[in-house]
DOZA-305328 format. One record per atom (N, C-alpha, C, O): residue number from 1; atom name; x, y, z negated. Coordinates in Angstrom, 2 decimals. Atoms other than C-alpha are relative to their C-alpha. Layout:
<pts>
[pt NUM CA [X Y Z]];
...
</pts>
This chain:
<pts>
[pt 1 N [-0.25 -0.66 1.26]];
[pt 1 CA [117.08 73.06 -93.25]];
[pt 1 C [1.19 0.94 0.12]];
[pt 1 O [2.15 0.67 0.84]];
[pt 2 N [-1.12 -0.93 -0.04]];
[pt 2 CA [119.30 76.03 -93.79]];
[pt 2 C [0.93 -0.28 -1.18]];
[pt 2 O [0.50 -0.63 -2.28]];
[pt 3 N [-0.99 0.20 1.06]];
[pt 3 CA [122.48 75.72 -95.76]];
[pt 3 C [0.15 1.29 -0.80]];
[pt 3 O [-0.35 2.34 -0.41]];
[pt 4 N [-0.24 -1.17 0.85]];
[pt 4 CA [123.55 78.07 -98.50]];
[pt 4 C [0.80 1.05 0.76]];
[pt 4 O [0.55 2.25 0.63]];
[pt 5 N [-0.83 -0.91 -0.79]];
[pt 5 CA [126.13 79.57 -96.17]];
[pt 5 C [-0.86 0.78 1.00]];
[pt 5 O [-0.67 1.98 1.20]];
[pt 6 N [0.89 -0.66 -0.96]];
[pt 6 CA [123.44 80.31 -93.57]];
[pt 6 C [-0.91 1.00 -0.70]];
[pt 6 O [-1.17 2.08 -0.18]];
[pt 7 N [0.85 -0.93 0.77]];
[pt 7 CA [121.20 81.88 -96.22]];
[pt 7 C [0.75 1.26 -0.37]];
[pt 7 O [0.22 2.36 -0.25]];
[pt 8 N [-0.81 -1.17 0.35]];
[pt 8 CA [124.01 84.14 -97.38]];
[pt 8 C [0.24 0.89 1.22]];
[pt 8 O [0.22 2.12 1.12]];
[pt 9 N [-0.20 -0.76 -1.24]];
[pt 9 CA [124.68 85.15 -93.79]];
[pt 9 C [-1.25 0.80 0.35]];
[pt 9 O [-1.17 1.96 0.73]];
[pt 10 N [1.26 -0.67 -0.31]];
[pt 10 CA [121.01 85.98 -93.26]];
[pt 10 C [-0.24 1.16 -0.95]];
[pt 10 O [-0.65 2.24 -0.52]];
[pt 11 N [0.17 -1.08 0.97]];
[pt 11 CA [120.87 88.01 -96.48]];
[pt 11 C [0.95 1.16 0.28]];
[pt 11 O [0.58 2.33 0.19]];
[pt 12 N [-0.99 -1.04 -0.32]];
[pt 12 CA [124.04 89.88 -95.53]];
[pt 12 C [-0.43 0.79 1.24]];
[pt 12 O [-0.28 2.01 1.29]];
[pt 13 N [0.48 -0.65 -1.22]];
[pt 13 CA [122.60 90.62 -92.09]];
[pt 13 C [-1.18 0.92 -0.32]];
[pt 13 O [-1.27 2.02 0.24]];
[pt 14 N [1.14 -0.83 0.39]];
[pt 14 CA [119.40 91.94 -93.68]];
[pt 14 C [0.47 1.26 -0.71]];
[pt 14 O [-0.08 2.34 -0.49]];
[pt 15 N [-0.54 -1.17 0.70]];
[pt 15 CA [121.43 94.24 -95.94]];
[pt 15 C [0.61 0.99 0.99]];
[pt 15 O [0.46 2.20 0.84]];
[pt 16 N [-0.58 -0.87 -1.01]];
[pt 16 CA [123.31 95.57 -92.92]];
[pt 16 C [-1.10 0.73 0.75]];
[pt 16 O [-0.96 1.92 1.05]];
[pt 17 N [1.12 -0.63 -0.68]];
[pt 17 CA [120.01 96.24 -91.18]];
[pt 17 C [-0.62 1.07 -0.88]];
[pt 17 O [-0.99 2.14 -0.38]];
[pt 18 N [0.54 -1.00 0.92]];
[pt 18 CA [118.74 98.05 -94.29]];
[pt 18 C [0.88 1.24 -0.03]];
[pt 18 O [0.38 2.36 0.00]];
[pt 19 N [-0.90 -1.15 0.06]];
[pt 19 CA [121.83 100.24 -94.46]];
[pt 19 C [-0.04 0.79 1.30]];
[pt 19 O [0.06 2.02 1.28]];
[pt 20 N [0.11 -0.69 -1.28]];
[pt 20 CA [121.54 101.03 -90.76]];
[pt 20 C [-1.28 0.82 0.05]];
[pt 20 O [-1.26 1.97 0.51]];
[pt 21 N [1.27 -0.72 0.02]];
[pt 21 CA [117.89 102.00 -91.20]];
[pt 21 C [0.09 1.23 -0.90]];
[pt 21 O [-0.45 2.29 -0.57]];
[pt 22 N [-0.14 -1.11 0.93]];
[pt 22 CA [118.79 104.19 -94.17]];
[pt 22 C [0.80 1.13 0.64]];
[pt 22 O [0.43 2.30 0.55]];
[pt 23 N [-0.83 -1.02 -0.64]];
[pt 23 CA [121.51 105.98 -92.23]];
[pt 23 C [-0.73 0.68 1.15]];
[pt 23 O [-0.60 1.89 1.35]];
[pt 24 N [0.78 -0.59 -1.09]];
[pt 24 CA [119.24 106.47 -89.23]];
[pt 24 C [-1.06 0.95 -0.54]];
[pt 24 O [-1.31 2.01 0.04]];
[pt 25 N [1.00 -0.85 0.63]];
[pt 25 CA [116.56 107.90 -91.50]];
[pt 25 C [0.64 1.29 -0.50]];
[pt 25 O [0.05 2.36 -0.39]];
[pt 26 N [-0.71 -1.18 0.48]];
[pt 26 CA [119.10 110.26 -93.03]];
[pt 26 C [0.32 0.95 1.17]];
[pt 26 O [0.18 2.17 1.04]];
[pt 27 N [-0.28 -0.82 -1.18]];
[pt 27 CA [120.14 111.47 -89.57]];
[pt 27 C [-1.27 0.71 0.49]];
[pt 27 O [-1.21 1.86 0.92]];
[pt 28 N [1.27 -0.61 -0.39]];
[pt 28 CA [116.48 112.09 -88.76]];
[pt 28 C [-0.34 1.17 -0.90]];
[pt 28 O [-0.81 2.20 -0.43]];
[pt 29 N [0.25 -1.10 0.93]];
[pt 29 CA [116.12 114.20 -91.90]];
[pt 29 C [0.86 1.21 0.32]];
[pt 29 O [0.38 2.34 0.33]];
[pt 30 N [-0.90 -1.11 -0.32]];
[pt 30 CA [119.15 116.28 -90.99]];
[pt 30 C [-0.46 0.72 1.27]];
[pt 30 O [-0.40 1.94 1.35]];
[pt 31 N [0.48 -0.59 -1.24]];
[pt 31 CA [117.76 116.82 -87.49]];
[pt 31 C [-1.24 0.85 -0.25]];
[pt 31 O [-1.37 1.94 0.30]];
[pt 32 N [1.21 -0.76 0.33]];
[pt 32 CA [114.39 117.93 -88.89]];
[pt 32 C [0.35 1.33 -0.65]];
[pt 32 O [-0.24 2.36 -0.33]];
[pt 33 N [-0.41 -1.24 0.68]];
[pt 33 CA [116.10 120.48 -91.13]];
[pt 33 C [0.59 0.98 1.01]];
[pt 33 O [0.28 2.17 0.97]];
[pt 34 N [-0.59 -0.88 -1.01]];
[pt 34 CA [118.12 121.84 -88.23]];
[pt 34 C [-1.07 0.62 0.90]];
[pt 34 O [-0.98 1.79 1.26]];
[pt 35 N [1.06 -0.49 -0.87]];
[pt 35 CA [114.99 122.15 -86.09]];
[pt 35 C [-0.87 1.04 -0.71]];
[pt 35 O [-1.40 1.95 -0.06]];
[pt 36 N [0.83 -0.93 0.76]];
[pt 36 CA [113.15 124.00 -88.86]];
[pt 36 C [0.68 1.34 -0.24]];
[pt 36 O [0.00 2.35 -0.46]];
[pt 37 N [-0.74 -1.20 0.38]];
[pt 37 CA [115.86 126.56 -89.45]];
[pt 37 C [-0.42 1.25 0.77]];
[pt 37 O [-0.65 2.30 0.17]];
[pt 38 N [0.36 -1.15 -0.81]];
[pt 38 CA [114.96 128.86 -86.57]];
[pt 38 C [-1.39 0.51 -0.34]];
[pt 38 O [-1.61 1.71 -0.47]];
[pt 39 N [1.36 -0.41 0.32]];
[pt 39 CA [111.25 128.86 -87.39]];
[pt 39 C [-0.08 0.64 -1.39]];
[pt 39 O [-0.85 1.58 -1.59]];
[pt 40 N [-0.01 -0.59 1.34]];
[pt 40 CA [111.95 129.59 -91.06]];
[pt 40 C [0.54 1.43 0.07]];
[pt 40 O [-0.01 2.33 -0.57]];
[pt 41 N [-0.56 -1.34 -0.14]];
[pt 41 CA [114.12 132.58 -90.10]];
[pt 41 C [-0.99 0.93 0.70]];
[pt 41 O [-1.15 2.08 0.29]];
[pt 42 N [0.98 -0.83 -0.70]];
[pt 42 CA [111.51 133.85 -87.66]];
[pt 42 C [-1.15 0.36 -0.91]];
[pt 42 O [-1.63 1.49 -0.90]];
[pt 43 N [1.09 -0.26 0.93]];
[pt 43 CA [108.81 133.50 -90.30]];
[pt 43 C [0.40 1.01 -1.06]];
[pt 43 O [-0.41 1.84 -1.48]];
[pt 44 N [-0.48 -0.95 1.01]];
[pt 44 CA [110.93 135.39 -92.81]];
[pt 44 C [-0.02 1.43 0.53]];
[pt 44 O [-0.09 2.38 -0.25]];
[pt 45 N [0.03 -1.33 -0.61]];
[pt 45 CA [110.95 138.30 -90.35]];
[pt 45 C [-1.38 0.36 0.53]];
[pt 45 O [-1.53 1.31 1.29]];
[pt 46 N [1.36 -0.39 -0.30]];
[pt 46 CA [107.19 138.28 -89.94]];
[pt 46 C [-0.73 -0.75 1.10]];
[pt 46 O [-1.88 -0.42 1.39]];
[pt 47 N [0.65 0.74 -1.08]];
[pt 47 CA [106.42 135.83 -87.12]];
[pt 47 C [-0.93 -1.05 -0.60]];
[pt 47 O [-0.47 -2.06 -1.14]];
[pt 48 N [0.99 0.88 0.62]];
[pt 48 CA [103.20 134.13 -88.25]];
[pt 48 C [-0.05 -1.37 0.68]];
[pt 48 O [-0.23 -2.38 0.01]];
[pt 49 N [0.02 1.28 -0.72]];
[pt 49 CA [103.27 131.44 -85.54]];
[pt 49 C [1.17 -0.89 -0.44]];
[pt 49 O [1.04 -2.10 -0.57]];
[pt 50 N [-1.17 0.75 0.47]];
[pt 50 CA [106.75 130.43 -86.66]];
[pt 50 C [-0.26 -0.56 -1.39]];
[pt 50 O [0.24 -1.63 -1.74]];
[pt 51 N [0.36 0.48 1.33]];
[pt 51 CA [105.36 130.10 -90.18]];
[pt 51 C [-0.85 -1.25 0.07]];
[pt 51 O [-0.66 -2.18 -0.71]];
[pt 52 N [0.84 1.19 -0.18]];
[pt 52 CA [102.73 127.64 -88.99]];
[pt 52 C [0.88 -1.18 0.41]];
[pt 52 O [0.73 -2.28 -0.13]];
[pt 53 N [-0.90 1.08 -0.44]];
[pt 53 CA [105.40 125.60 -87.19]];
[pt 53 C [0.91 -0.46 -1.14]];
[pt 53 O [1.17 -1.65 -1.30]];
[pt 54 N [-0.89 0.34 1.11]];
[pt 54 CA [107.69 125.77 -90.23]];
[pt 54 C [-0.72 -0.84 -1.04]];
[pt 54 O [-0.17 -1.83 -1.53]];
[pt 55 N [0.75 0.77 0.99]];
[pt 55 CA [105.00 124.53 -92.60]];
[pt 55 C [-0.30 -1.40 0.50]];
[pt 55 O [-0.22 -2.38 -0.25]];
[pt 56 N [0.26 1.31 -0.59]];
[pt 56 CA [104.09 121.71 -90.24]];
[pt 56 C [1.27 -0.85 -0.05]];
[pt 56 O [1.23 -2.03 -0.39]];
[pt 57 N [-1.27 0.71 0.04]];
[pt 57 CA [107.75 120.76 -89.98]];
[pt 57 C [0.40 -0.40 -1.41]];
[pt 57 O [0.97 -1.47 -1.62]];
[pt 58 N [-0.33 0.31 1.39]];
[pt 58 CA [108.19 120.91 -93.74]];
[pt 58 C [-0.84 -1.18 -0.52]];
[pt 58 O [-0.36 -1.99 -1.31]];
[pt 59 N [0.82 1.16 0.38]];
[pt 59 CA [105.28 118.50 -94.19]];
[pt 59 C [0.59 -1.28 0.59]];
[pt 59 O [0.63 -2.32 -0.08]];
[pt 60 N [-0.64 1.17 -0.63]];
[pt 60 CA [106.96 116.12 -91.73]];
[pt 60 C [1.29 -0.36 -0.73]];
[pt 60 O [1.60 -1.53 -0.92]];
[pt 61 N [-1.24 0.21 0.74]];
[pt 61 CA [110.24 116.56 -93.61]];
[pt 61 C [-0.28 -0.68 -1.34]];
[pt 61 O [0.44 -1.59 -1.74]];
[pt 62 N [0.37 0.58 1.29]];
[pt 62 CA [108.55 115.76 -96.92]];
[pt 62 C [-0.36 -1.49 0.17]];
[pt 62 O [0.05 -2.33 -0.62]];
[pt 63 N [0.40 1.37 -0.27]];
[pt 63 CA [107.03 112.60 -95.44]];
[pt 63 C [1.21 -0.87 0.31]];
[pt 63 O [1.34 -1.98 -0.20]];
[pt 64 N [-1.20 0.75 -0.38]];
[pt 64 CA [110.34 111.49 -93.91]];
[pt 64 C [0.91 -0.21 -1.22]];
[pt 64 O [1.52 -1.27 -1.36]];
[pt 65 N [-0.81 0.14 1.20]];
[pt 65 CA [112.14 112.14 -97.21]];
[pt 65 C [-0.58 -1.08 -0.91]];
[pt 65 O [0.16 -1.86 -1.51]];
[pt 66 N [0.65 1.03 0.81]];
[pt 66 CA [109.59 110.00 -99.04]];
[pt 66 C [0.27 -1.39 0.56]];
[pt 66 O [0.50 -2.34 -0.19]];
[pt 67 N [-0.30 1.28 -0.64]];
[pt 67 CA [110.12 107.21 -96.52]];
[pt 67 C [1.43 -0.44 -0.30]];
[pt 67 O [1.70 -1.62 -0.53]];
[pt 68 N [-1.40 0.31 0.29]];
[pt 68 CA [113.87 107.42 -97.09]];
[pt 68 C [0.15 -0.48 -1.44]];
[pt 68 O [0.89 -1.43 -1.70]];
[pt 69 N [-0.05 0.41 1.40]];
[pt 69 CA [113.39 107.18 -100.85]];
[pt 69 C [-0.50 -1.44 -0.14]];
[pt 69 O [0.11 -2.25 -0.83]];
[pt 70 N [0.55 1.36 0.06]];
[pt 70 CA [111.24 104.07 -100.39]];
[pt 70 C [1.00 -1.02 0.55]];
[pt 70 O [1.19 -2.08 -0.04]];
[pt 71 N [-0.98 0.91 -0.59]];
[pt 71 CA [113.84 102.48 -98.12]];
[pt 71 C [1.17 -0.26 -0.92]];
[pt 71 O [1.62 -1.40 -1.06]];
[pt 72 N [-1.15 0.17 0.87]];
[pt 72 CA [116.66 103.12 -100.56]];
[pt 72 C [-0.36 -0.83 -1.23]];
[pt 72 O [0.44 -1.63 -1.70]];
[pt 73 N [0.43 0.80 1.15]];
[pt 73 CA [114.65 101.69 -103.45]];
[pt 73 C [-0.15 -1.47 0.37]];
[pt 73 O [0.23 -2.35 -0.40]];
[pt 74 N [0.15 1.39 -0.45]];
[pt 74 CA [113.79 98.56 -101.45]];
[pt 74 C [1.36 -0.65 0.22]];
[pt 74 O [1.56 -1.82 -0.12]];
[pt 75 N [-1.34 0.54 -0.24]];
[pt 75 CA [117.43 98.14 -100.43]];
[pt 75 C [0.71 -0.27 -1.32]];
[pt 75 O [1.45 -1.24 -1.44]];
[pt 76 N [-0.64 0.18 1.30]];
[pt 76 CA [118.53 98.55 -104.04]];
[pt 76 C [-0.55 -1.25 -0.71]];
[pt 76 O [0.20 -1.94 -1.41]];
[pt 77 N [0.62 1.16 0.64]];
[pt 77 CA [116.08 95.87 -105.21]];
[pt 77 C [0.49 -1.33 0.58]];
[pt 77 O [0.58 -2.34 -0.12]];
[pt 78 N [-0.39 1.27 -0.64]];
[pt 78 CA [117.29 93.30 -102.69]];
[pt 78 C [1.48 -0.29 -0.12]];
[pt 78 O [1.95 -1.31 0.37]];
</pts>
């Protein structure tokens, strides 16, 4: 059987893991934005291939942002 102290330790450890995951997800979002910047600029100057890459990257960014929102909501609930 686990004691109350052990349960609190486990819960605290889970919260730390959640915060680490949230921060890692945030870093991933920032990296995606940085990677998209060049393609967005190229597309603004008429490069159609860069536009395709930019739109693909923006879809990935949208998905990653949604995942981050879900993580933060789950962390807030616990």
